[in-house]
C-alpha positions as CSV (number, residue, x, y, z in Angstrom):
1,M,38.0,121.7,110.5
2,K,37.4,118.2,108.5
3,Q,40.1,119.4,105.9
4,L,42.7,120.6,108.3
5,N,42.4,117.2,110.5
6,R,42.8,115.4,106.8
7,K,45.9,117.2,106.6
8,I,47.4,116.6,109.6
9,W,47.1,113.2,109.5
10,I,48.7,113.1,105.9
11,L,51.1,114.9,107.7
12,I,52.0,112.5,110.7
13,I,51.9,109.6,107.7
14,L,54.7,111.5,105.4
15,L,57.0,111.9,108.6
16,F,56.2,107.7,109.6
17,L,56.9,107.5,106.3
18,V,59.9,109.9,106.0
19,S,61.3,108.1,109.4
20,A,60.5,104.5,108.3
21,V,62.8,104.9,104.9
22,F,65.5,106.7,106.9
23,G,65.2,103.7,109.9
24,Q,65.5,101.4,106.4
25,K,68.3,103.4,105.3
26,K,70.4,102.9,108.4
27,V,70.2,99.2,108.4
28,E,71.3,98.5,105.1
29,Q,74.3,100.4,106.0
30,K,75.2,98.7,108.8
31,K,74.6,95.6,106.5
32,Q,77.1,96.6,104.4
33,K,79.6,97.7,107.1
34,M,79.6,94.0,108.8
35,K,79.6,92.6,104.8
36,H,82.7,95.1,104.6
37,Q,84.6,94.0,107.4
38,Q,83.8,90.4,107.1
39,L,85.2,90.7,103.6
40,N,88.4,92.3,105.0
41,Q,88.8,89.2,107.5
42,M,88.6,86.8,104.8
43,L,91.3,88.9,103.1
44,N,93.8,89.0,105.8
45,L,93.3,85.6,106.8
46,A,93.5,84.3,103.0
47,R,96.9,86.7,103.4
48,S,98.0,85.1,106.3
49,Y,98.1,81.2,105.3
50,E,100.0,82.7,101.8
51,Q,102.6,84.3,104.8
52,R,102.8,80.7,106.1
53,A,103.0,79.1,102.9
54,Q,99.4,77.4,103.4
55,F,98.9,78.1,99.8
56,S,96.1,75.8,99.1
57,R,93.9,77.6,102.3
58,A,94.7,81.2,100.8
59,L,93.7,80.0,97.0
60,D,90.1,78.5,98.8
61,I,89.6,81.8,100.4
62,Y,91.1,84.0,97.6
63,S,88.7,81.5,95.2
64,R,85.4,82.2,96.9
65,L,86.1,86.6,97.3
66,W,86.9,86.3,93.1
67,E,83.9,84.5,92.1
68,D,81.5,86.6,94.4
69,F,83.7,89.7,93.1
70,P,85.2,89.2,89.7
71,S,86.2,92.5,89.6
72,N,88.4,92.8,92.2
73,I,91.9,92.8,91.5
74,N,93.4,92.0,95.0
75,Y,91.4,88.5,95.3
76,Y,92.3,87.7,91.1
77,R,96.0,88.4,91.9
78,G,95.3,86.0,95.6
79,V,93.8,83.3,93.0
80,K,96.5,83.8,90.1
81,N,99.5,84.0,92.5
82,N,98.5,81.0,94.7
83,H,98.1,78.8,91.2
84,I,101.6,79.8,90.5
85,N,103.0,78.8,94.3
86,L,101.1,75.8,93.9
87,Q,103.0,75.0,90.3
88,R,99.8,75.3,88.8
89,F,100.4,77.1,85.8
90,D,97.8,76.3,83.6
91,L,95.3,77.0,86.1
92,A,97.2,80.4,86.6
93,E,96.8,81.6,82.7
94,E,93.9,80.6,82.8
95,T,92.8,82.5,85.5
96,I,94.7,85.3,83.9
97,N,92.4,85.4,81.2
98,K,89.3,84.6,82.6
99,M,90.5,88.3,84.2
100,L,91.6,89.7,80.8
101,Q,87.9,88.9,79.5
102,G,86.9,91.9,81.9
103,N,89.6,93.9,81.6
104,S,92.2,93.9,79.2
105,S,93.9,96.7,81.1
106,P,98.1,96.4,80.7
107,L,98.3,95.8,84.6
108,I,96.4,92.3,84.1
109,K,98.1,91.7,80.2
110,V,101.6,91.9,82.1
111,D,101.0,88.7,84.2
112,L,101.0,86.8,80.9
113,G,104.4,87.7,80.4
114,D,105.4,87.2,84.6
115,L,104.0,84.1,84.3
116,Y,105.5,82.7,81.2
117,F,108.6,83.7,83.0
118,K,107.9,81.5,86.0
119,K,106.8,78.8,83.7
120,G,111.2,78.9,82.7
121,E,110.1,80.0,79.1
122,K,112.0,83.4,79.7
123,E,112.1,84.1,75.7
124,K,108.7,83.7,75.4
125,A,108.4,86.3,78.4
126,I,110.5,88.8,76.9
127,L,108.3,88.5,73.5
128,F,105.4,88.9,74.9
129,W,106.3,92.2,77.1
130,K,107.8,93.4,73.9
131,K,104.7,93.0,71.7
132,M,103.5,94.9,74.6
133,I,105.4,97.9,73.8
134,G,104.8,97.9,70.7
135,D,100.7,97.6,70.5
136,S,100.9,100.4,73.4
137,K,101.0,103.9,71.3
138,R,103.6,105.4,73.3
139,N,101.7,104.8,76.2
140,P,104.2,105.6,79.5
141,S,102.7,103.3,82.0
142,T,103.1,100.7,79.9
143,F,106.8,101.0,79.7
144,Q,106.5,101.1,83.5
145,I,104.4,98.1,83.9
146,V,106.6,96.1,81.9
147,A,110.0,97.1,83.2
148,S,108.5,96.3,87.1
149,A,107.4,92.8,85.8
150,M,111.0,92.5,84.9
151,T,112.4,94.1,87.6
152,R,110.1,91.6,90.2
153,N,112.0,89.0,88.2
154,F,115.5,89.8,88.9
155,L,115.7,91.3,84.8
156,Y,117.7,94.3,85.9
157,D,119.9,95.0,82.8
158,E,116.2,94.3,80.2
159,A,114.1,96.6,82.7
160,L,117.0,99.4,82.7
161,A,117.4,99.3,78.6
162,L,113.1,99.1,78.3
163,Y,113.2,102.7,80.5
164,K,116.0,104.0,78.2
165,K,113.9,103.3,75.0
166,G,111.3,104.5,77.0
167,Q,112.6,107.9,77.4
168,E,113.9,107.8,73.7
169,K,110.6,106.9,72.1
170,L,108.2,109.2,73.9
171,N,111.6,111.9,73.6
172,N,111.1,112.8,77.6
173,K,114.1,111.9,79.5
174,S,112.9,113.0,83.1
175,L,110.6,109.7,82.8
176,F,111.1,106.9,84.4
177,L,113.9,108.3,86.6
178,I,112.8,107.1,90.1
179,D,111.4,103.8,88.9
180,M,115.7,103.2,87.4
181,A,116.7,104.6,90.5
182,N,114.9,101.9,92.1
183,V,117.1,99.2,89.8
184,Y,120.2,100.4,90.1
185,R,119.5,100.2,93.7
186,S,118.1,96.6,93.6
187,R,121.2,96.2,91.6
188,R,123.8,97.6,94.4
189,D,124.9,100.3,91.5
190,Y,124.3,103.2,93.8
191,K,126.4,105.6,92.1
192,N,124.2,105.6,89.2
193,A,121.1,105.5,91.3
194,V,122.3,108.6,93.1
195,L,123.3,110.6,89.6
196,S,119.4,109.0,88.6
197,Y,117.9,111.3,91.9
198,L,120.5,114.2,90.8
199,E,118.5,113.8,87.5
200,Y,115.6,113.8,88.8
201,L,115.7,117.0,91.1
202,K,116.9,118.6,88.3
203,Y,113.2,118.0,86.2
204,Y,111.5,118.3,89.5
205,P,113.1,120.6,92.0
206,N,109.9,121.1,94.1
207,Q,110.9,116.9,95.2
208,Y,113.8,118.1,96.7
209,N,112.4,116.1,99.8
210,F,112.2,112.7,98.5
211,V,115.3,112.9,96.5
212,E,117.4,114.3,99.9
213,H,115.6,110.8,101.4
214,S,116.9,108.9,98.8
215,I,119.7,110.1,98.4
216,T,121.3,110.2,102.6
217,S,120.0,106.6,103.0
218,F,123.2,105.2,101.9
219,A,125.1,107.4,104.2
220,S,124.7,104.6,106.6
221,D,127.3,102.3,104.2
222,P,131.1,104.0,104.8
223,E,132.3,101.8,101.8
224,T,129.5,103.7,99.5
225,A,129.5,107.3,101.5
226,A,133.0,108.1,100.0
227,E,132.1,107.8,96.6
228,I,128.9,109.2,96.9
229,E,130.1,112.2,98.9
230,E,132.3,112.9,95.8
231,I,129.2,112.3,93.3
232,I,127.7,115.2,94.9
233,R,130.3,116.8,95.0
234,S,131.4,116.9,91.2
235,K,127.9,118.5,90.8
236,I,128.1,121.0,92.8
237,R,131.5,122.7,90.9
238,Q,130.0,122.3,87.8
239,K,128.6,126.3,86.6
240,N,125.5,127.4,88.0
241,S,125.1,124.0,90.2
242,P,121.8,124.8,92.3
243,V,122.0,125.8,96.0
244,E,119.8,122.5,96.8
245,L,122.6,120.0,95.9
246,R,124.6,121.7,99.2
247,N,121.9,121.0,101.0
248,V,121.7,117.1,99.6
249,L,125.5,117.0,100.8
250,A,124.7,118.7,104.1
251,A,122.2,116.5,105.0
252,F,124.1,113.7,103.5
253,Y,126.8,114.5,106.2
254,I,124.2,114.6,109.3
255,R,122.8,111.2,108.0
256,S,126.3,109.7,107.9
257,S,127.5,111.4,111.3
258,N,129.7,113.9,110.0
259,Y,129.0,116.9,111.5
260,R,131.6,119.2,111.5
261,A,131.9,118.9,107.7
262,A,127.7,119.5,107.7
263,L,128.1,122.9,109.8
264,E,130.7,124.4,106.6
265,E,128.1,123.2,104.4
266,Y,125.7,125.2,106.2
267,A,127.3,128.1,106.5
268,T,128.5,128.2,102.5
269,I,124.7,127.8,102.1
270,D,124.3,131.1,104.3
271,Q,126.6,133.0,102.8
272,Y,124.5,132.4,99.3
273,I,121.2,132.7,101.3
274,M,122.2,136.3,102.4
275,T,122.2,137.6,99.0
276,R,118.9,136.6,98.2
277,S,115.7,137.4,99.2
278,K,113.9,137.7,102.5
279,K,111.7,134.9,101.9
280,E,114.8,132.4,101.1
281,K,116.7,134.0,104.0
282,N,114.3,132.2,106.3
283,K,114.7,128.6,104.2
284,V,118.1,127.6,105.5
285,G,116.5,127.5,108.9
286,I,114.0,125.3,108.4
287,E,116.1,122.9,106.2
288,L,118.6,123.3,109.6
289,F,115.5,122.1,111.6
290,R,113.8,119.3,109.3
291,F,117.7,117.6,109.5
292,A,118.0,117.6,113.0
293,Q,114.2,116.2,113.0
294,N,115.4,113.1,110.2
295,A,118.8,112.5,113.0
296,F,116.4,112.2,116.2
297,N,114.0,109.9,113.8
298,D,116.9,107.8,113.1
299,G,117.9,106.8,116.3
300,A,120.8,109.6,116.0
301,Y,119.8,111.5,119.4
302,E,123.1,112.7,120.1
303,Y,123.3,114.6,116.5
304,A,119.8,116.0,116.9
305,I,120.3,117.5,119.6
306,Q,123.6,119.3,118.1
307,A,121.4,120.5,115.1
308,Y,118.5,121.6,117.6
309,Q,121.0,123.2,119.4
310,L,122.4,125.1,116.2
311,V,118.9,126.6,114.6
312,L,119.0,127.7,118.9
313,T,122.1,129.4,118.6
314,R,121.6,130.3,114.7
315,Y,117.6,131.7,115.0
316,P,116.8,132.5,118.4
317,N,114.0,134.4,117.2
318,S,112.5,132.4,114.5
319,S,109.0,130.2,115.0
320,F,111.5,127.0,115.7
321,V,112.7,127.5,118.7
322,P,110.4,125.9,121.1
323,N,110.0,122.8,118.4
324,S,113.8,122.9,119.2
325,K,113.8,122.8,122.7
326,Y,111.2,120.2,122.7
327,G,113.0,118.2,120.4
328,I,115.8,118.4,122.7
329,G,114.3,117.4,125.5
330,L,112.8,114.3,123.8
331,A,116.5,113.0,122.5
332,Y,117.6,113.5,126.2
333,E,114.5,111.4,127.0
334,K,116.0,108.8,125.0
335,L,119.6,109.0,125.7
336,S,118.5,108.4,129.7
337,Q,119.5,111.7,130.4
338,F,116.5,112.1,132.3
339,E,117.4,115.1,134.4
340,S,118.8,117.0,131.5
341,A,115.4,116.5,129.4
342,I,113.8,117.8,132.8
343,E,115.6,121.2,132.8
344,I,115.1,121.9,129.2
345,Y,111.3,120.9,129.6
346,N,110.8,123.0,132.3
347,Q,112.7,126.2,130.6
348,I,110.2,125.5,127.9
349,I,107.4,125.7,130.7
350,V,108.8,129.3,131.8
351,D,109.5,130.8,128.3
352,H,106.3,129.1,126.1
353,K,103.0,129.5,129.0
354,N,100.1,128.2,128.2
355,T,101.3,126.8,124.2
356,P,101.3,123.4,123.4
357,H,104.4,123.0,124.3
358,A,104.6,123.7,127.7
359,K,101.5,121.2,128.3
360,N,103.4,118.7,126.7
361,S,106.6,119.0,128.7
362,L,104.8,119.1,131.4
363,F,103.3,115.7,131.1
364,R,106.4,114.8,129.8
365,I,107.9,115.3,133.1
366,G,105.4,113.7,134.5
367,E,106.4,110.5,132.4
368,I,110.1,110.7,133.3
369,Q,109.1,110.9,136.8
370,L,106.9,107.7,136.9
371,K,108.5,105.2,134.3
372,N,111.9,106.4,135.3
373,F,112.3,107.7,138.6
374,S,109.7,105.2,139.8
375,D,108.1,108.8,142.0
376,P,104.3,108.0,141.7
377,D,103.5,110.8,143.7
378,A,106.0,113.6,141.8
379,A,104.3,111.9,138.8
380,E,100.4,112.5,140.0
381,E,101.4,116.0,141.0
382,S,102.5,116.7,137.1
383,F,99.8,115.0,135.5
384,K,97.2,117.1,137.5
385,K,98.5,120.1,136.8
386,V,98.1,119.1,132.8
387,T,94.6,118.7,133.0
388,Q,94.6,122.0,134.6
389,M,96.8,123.5,132.2
390,R,95.7,125.8,129.2
391,P,95.1,124.7,126.2
392,A,92.8,122.3,127.0
393,G,92.8,119.3,124.4
394,K,93.7,115.2,124.2
395,Q,96.5,115.1,126.6
396,N,94.2,115.9,129.8
397,I,92.8,112.7,129.0
398,Q,96.3,110.7,128.9
399,A,97.1,112.6,131.8
400,I,93.9,111.2,133.0
401,F,95.1,107.9,132.6
402,R,98.5,108.2,134.2
403,I,97.2,109.4,137.0
404,G,95.0,106.1,137.4
405,D,98.6,104.4,136.9
406,C,100.1,106.1,139.4
407,Y,97.5,105.1,142.0
408,L,98.1,101.9,140.7
409,I,101.9,102.0,141.2
410,R,101.1,102.6,144.5
411,N,98.7,99.6,144.4
412,T,95.3,101.8,145.8
413,L,93.6,99.4,142.8
414,A,90.5,101.1,143.7
415,K,91.6,104.6,142.9
416,A,93.0,103.6,140.0
417,A,89.6,102.2,138.4
418,D,88.1,105.2,139.5
419,W,90.4,107.2,136.9
420,Y,90.3,104.5,134.4
421,K,86.5,104.8,134.5
422,Q,86.8,108.5,133.7
423,V,88.9,107.7,130.8
424,S,86.5,104.9,129.3
425,R,83.6,107.7,129.8
426,Q,85.3,110.8,127.9
427,K,83.8,111.4,124.7
428,S,86.3,112.8,123.2
429,A,88.8,109.8,124.0
430,S,90.1,108.0,121.8
431,I,89.0,104.4,120.4
432,H,92.5,102.9,121.4
433,L,92.7,105.1,124.7
434,K,89.3,104.0,125.6
435,M,90.3,100.1,125.1
436,K,93.4,100.7,126.8
437,A,91.4,101.7,130.3
438,L,88.9,99.2,129.4
439,F,91.5,96.6,129.5
440,K,93.3,98.2,133.1
441,L,89.7,97.8,134.7
442,G,89.7,93.8,133.7
443,K,93.0,93.4,134.7
444,I,92.1,95.1,138.3
445,S,89.6,92.1,138.6
446,Y,92.2,90.1,137.1
447,W,94.7,90.9,139.5
448,Q,92.1,91.2,142.7
449,G,91.2,87.3,142.2
450,E,87.6,88.3,140.7
451,F,87.9,86.6,137.8
452,D,84.0,86.4,137.0
453,S,84.1,89.7,136.6
454,A,87.1,90.3,134.8
455,N,85.9,87.8,132.2
456,E,82.8,90.5,132.0
457,T,85.0,93.2,131.1
458,F,87.0,91.1,129.0
459,E,84.3,89.9,127.2
460,K,82.9,93.8,126.5
461,I,85.9,94.3,124.6
462,V,86.1,91.2,122.4
463,N,82.4,91.5,121.5
464,D,82.2,95.0,120.8
465,P,82.7,95.5,117.1
466,I,84.3,99.1,117.4
467,N,87.3,97.2,118.7
468,I,88.3,96.1,115.1
469,T,88.5,99.8,113.8
470,T,92.2,100.5,114.3
471,D,94.9,98.4,114.8
472,Q,95.7,99.6,118.3
473,A,92.0,98.7,119.8
474,G,92.9,95.6,118.3
475,V,95.8,94.9,120.7
476,Y,93.6,95.1,123.4
477,V,90.9,92.4,121.7
478,N,93.7,90.0,121.8
479,D,95.0,90.4,125.1
480,A,91.6,90.1,126.8
481,L,91.5,86.9,124.6
482,E,94.5,85.9,125.9
483,L,93.7,86.4,129.4
484,S,90.6,85.0,129.0
485,M,91.3,81.9,127.9
486,L,94.1,81.6,131.0
487,I,91.0,82.4,133.6
488,D,89.4,79.7,132.0
489,E,91.5,77.1,131.3
490,N,92.5,77.7,135.4
491,K,89.0,77.2,136.8
492,E,89.6,74.9,138.7
493,S,93.1,76.3,140.2
494,Q,92.0,79.8,141.6
495,N,94.3,79.5,144.3
496,I,96.9,79.0,142.1
497,L,95.5,81.7,139.7
498,K,95.3,84.5,141.9
499,K,98.8,83.3,142.9
500,F,99.5,84.2,139.0
501,A,97.5,87.3,138.6
502,S,99.8,88.7,141.6
503,A,103.0,87.9,140.2
504,D,101.4,90.0,137.0
505,L,100.3,92.8,139.0
506,Y,103.8,92.8,140.4
507,L,105.6,93.0,136.7
508,E,102.9,96.2,136.3
509,Q,104.6,97.8,139.5
510,K,108.0,96.7,138.7
511,K,108.7,94.4,141.5
512,N,110.1,92.5,139.5
513,D,112.2,89.9,142.3
514,S,108.7,90.2,144.2
515,A,106.4,88.8,140.7
516,L,110.3,86.6,139.9
517,S,109.8,84.5,143.7
518,I,105.9,84.0,142.8
519,Y,106.6,82.4,139.4
520,K,109.2,79.6,140.9
521,E,106.7,79.1,143.4
522,I,104.8,78.3,140.7
523,A,106.5,76.2,138.6
524,Q,107.7,74.0,141.4
525,Q,103.8,72.7,141.9
526,D,103.0,69.7,139.8
527,S,99.8,70.5,141.2
528,T,99.5,72.8,138.5
529,K,100.1,71.7,135.2
530,E,97.8,73.8,133.4
531,L,99.9,77.3,134.7
532,L,103.5,75.5,134.7
533,D,104.3,76.1,131.2
534,D,102.8,80.0,131.5
535,A,105.2,80.4,134.5
536,Y,108.3,78.9,132.8
537,L,107.7,81.5,130.0
538,K,107.6,84.4,132.4
539,I,110.4,83.3,134.7
540,G,112.6,83.1,131.1
541,E,111.2,86.6,129.8
542,L,111.9,88.1,133.4
543,C,115.3,86.6,133.6
544,F,116.3,87.3,130.4
545,Y,115.0,91.3,131.4
546,L,117.4,91.0,134.0
547,K,119.9,89.9,132.3
548,N,120.5,86.9,133.8
549,Y,120.5,84.8,130.2
550,D,122.1,81.5,131.6
551,E,119.0,80.9,133.6
552,S,116.9,82.3,131.2
553,I,117.9,79.9,128.3
554,K,117.6,77.2,130.9
555,M,113.9,78.2,131.7
556,F,113.2,78.3,128.0
557,R,114.4,75.3,127.1
558,H,112.7,73.6,130.2
559,L,109.7,74.6,128.6
560,I,110.3,73.3,125.3
561,L,111.0,69.7,126.5
562,N,108.7,69.5,129.0
563,F,105.9,71.2,127.5
564,P,106.6,70.4,123.4
565,T,102.9,70.7,122.6
566,S,102.3,74.3,124.5
567,V,101.3,77.0,122.9
568,Y,104.3,79.0,124.2
569,A,106.5,76.1,122.8
570,D,107.5,78.4,119.3
571,V,107.8,81.4,121.1
572,A,110.4,80.1,123.7
573,Q,112.3,78.9,121.4
574,K,112.5,82.0,119.4
575,N,113.1,83.7,123.0
576,I,116.8,81.5,123.1
577,G,117.1,83.3,119.7
578,D,116.5,86.3,121.6
579,V,118.7,86.0,124.1
580,Y,122.1,84.8,122.2
581,H,121.6,87.6,119.9
582,Q,120.4,90.5,122.2
583,G,122.2,89.4,125.4
584,L,124.7,87.2,124.6
585,Q,125.8,88.5,121.5
586,N,126.4,84.8,120.4
587,S,125.2,85.4,116.2
588,E,125.9,81.7,115.9
589,S,124.2,80.1,118.8
590,A,121.6,82.9,117.9
591,L,120.8,81.7,114.4
592,Q,121.1,78.2,115.2
593,A,117.7,78.7,117.7
594,Y,116.2,80.8,115.3
595,E,116.9,78.0,112.7
596,L,114.9,75.5,115.2
597,V,111.7,78.0,114.6
598,L,111.3,77.3,110.8
599,T,112.2,73.5,111.1
600,N,110.2,72.7,114.4
601,Y,107.2,75.1,114.3
602,P,106.1,75.6,110.4
603,D,103.0,77.3,111.2
604,S,104.1,79.8,113.9
605,V,103.2,83.4,114.1
606,Y,106.9,84.6,114.3
607,L,108.0,83.2,111.5
608,E,108.5,86.1,109.3
609,E,110.4,87.6,112.6
610,V,112.5,85.2,112.7
611,R,113.5,85.5,109.3
612,K,114.4,89.0,109.7
613,K,116.8,88.5,112.1
614,I,118.5,85.6,110.5
615,R,118.5,88.2,107.9
616,E,119.9,91.0,109.9
617,I,122.4,88.3,111.8
618,E,123.6,87.1,108.2
619,K,124.1,90.4,106.5
620,S,126.7,91.7,109.7
621,V,128.9,88.5,109.9
622,L,129.2,88.7,106.7
C-alpha cells in the first residue's frame, strides 16, 4: 500500500514538473513573439525615417539593431545605405568590411564596388567588379550579383556585356535571359526585351505564363505595340514555331484592345488544337478564360465580358462556365451596369444551385441593393438568404456583418449593434472582420454621443496586440486612435462634438447633404476652434465628392490659411492637387499644388503618394 502511495505521489510530482516546464515554454514563446514584434516595429520606423529622408534618425535605429544582430543583412544594409545617404563614405566602407569579416558572400562583397561608384570612382568600381568575376570560379550567381549592381547604378551597357560574357564563359545561352530583358526594359529597348523573353520561352516552355505577362505589359503603349506585334509574327512565321507563340500574340492583342485580331488568332489555334490529343484540346479554353481574367484585372471590363462570353459560346459544357458567368457579373458591376449584373447573378443561382458561385452571386446582389440601389430592406433579405444557403462558409459571416449595415442605414443603431456583436463572437471570423465589427460598435457609441463607451471600445482595438498581425486589421487601429484623440481633444465641447458625430453618421448613411449642412454649421461657430479644421476638411472632401470643385478648393485653402499648424494642413494641400487633377483636369494647377506639399510639408506621410502623382502628370503631359 505504501509502495502504491509512493508511486501516486511520484506521478503527481512528475505531472506538476511537466506542466511547469510546459508553462515556462509558453512564457518563453510569448516573450520571443513580443521581441519579434518590437524588432519589426523598430525596422518599420527606420524605413519610415529613410523614406522621409531623415537619414540620421534611420541610421541610429539601424545601428542599434545591427549591433544586437550583426549577421542580419537587412540591418547591415540599413547602416551602410544611410552612411552613403549622409555622404559618410569612409564609415560606409568600414561597415562593409566589418560585415565581410563574418560574411564573405558576393552579396556583401559587391557593395564595395557599389560604394566606389557612388564616391565617383567609376573605374575603381568596374575593376573591383571584374576581379570579383575573375575570382568567382565560373559561378553564375556572381555574374548576376555584379551585373545587378551595375544596373542599379545605370551602367546598362556594362551589365549587358557582363551577362553575355557569362553566357559565353559558362557555355549556356539560357542563362541571364530575364535579367537581360529587365535591363533592356530599363533602357526602353522594348524590341530586345521581347526577343529576350521569347528566347527564354524557347528554353523554358513551362514559364509561358510569366513570358506572356511580361510581353503583353508592353501593349499599353501604341508606339511600341506595332513593332512588338511584328516581332512575334516574325517568330511565328519561322518553321516549326510552337503554338505558344500564337497564344502570346492573342494575349497581346487582347491587352492592346484588338479583340478582332485576338479572335482570329484563337480560330487558328483551334484548328491546330483539334488535331492534337484530347488533353491538349482543352488547353485553348483554359487560355481564353485566363485572358478574360487578365482583362478584368487590368480594368478592361468590356473586353473581359467579351472574352467570358466567348468561353460560354465555345465551351458551354466546360468547367469554366460558372466562373465565366460570375466574372461577367463582376465586370457589369465595375461598369455600373447593375441590372445586367443582377440578371447574370440570378441566372447563376438558378443554374448552379447549392454551389459557392450561387452563394457568392446572391451576396453580390445584396451588395448592389445596399450600395448602389440604396435599398437596405431588399439587401437585408438577400443577405439573410445567404446565411441560409448551402454550402456554409465565411460568406455567412460577411452577410451577417452586412445585415448590421442594413440596420445602420435605416438608423436602427441598437439592432445594428446586435448583428455586429454576432460577428465579433464568431470563432471562424477573420481578424480583419472582427476588428471591423468592433470598430463599428465603437462608432455606434460615438454616433450616439456616448463618448466614454466609444473610447472603451476604441481602447480594446488599440491595446489588443492581435490587431497588429495583419495590415487590414491595423487599419482599424489607426482609425480607432484617430477617433479616440478627437474625443479626448474635445471633451470640453461635447455638444458640438455630438453634432460632429451626427454628421459622420449621416456620411455613413450616404445622407451627404445633411452631413454637409451640419459641418457648415460647426464651421461658423468661433467657440469650437478645436473642431474647425476638422469641419473645413470634411466640407472640402464632401464638396469634392459632390463635384463642387471650386467650393472644395476654397475650404481646403481656408483650412491651410487659418490653421497653418493643423495636422490636416498637408492633406488639405494634397487634396487641392487631387481636385485640380481628378476633378478639374487641370494638370498645371495640380502640379503646383502637389509641389507645395513637398515644399511646405517635408515630413508629411503623403510625400511618396504626391511624388508618384507628380510623375504620372509629368508623364501624361509629355
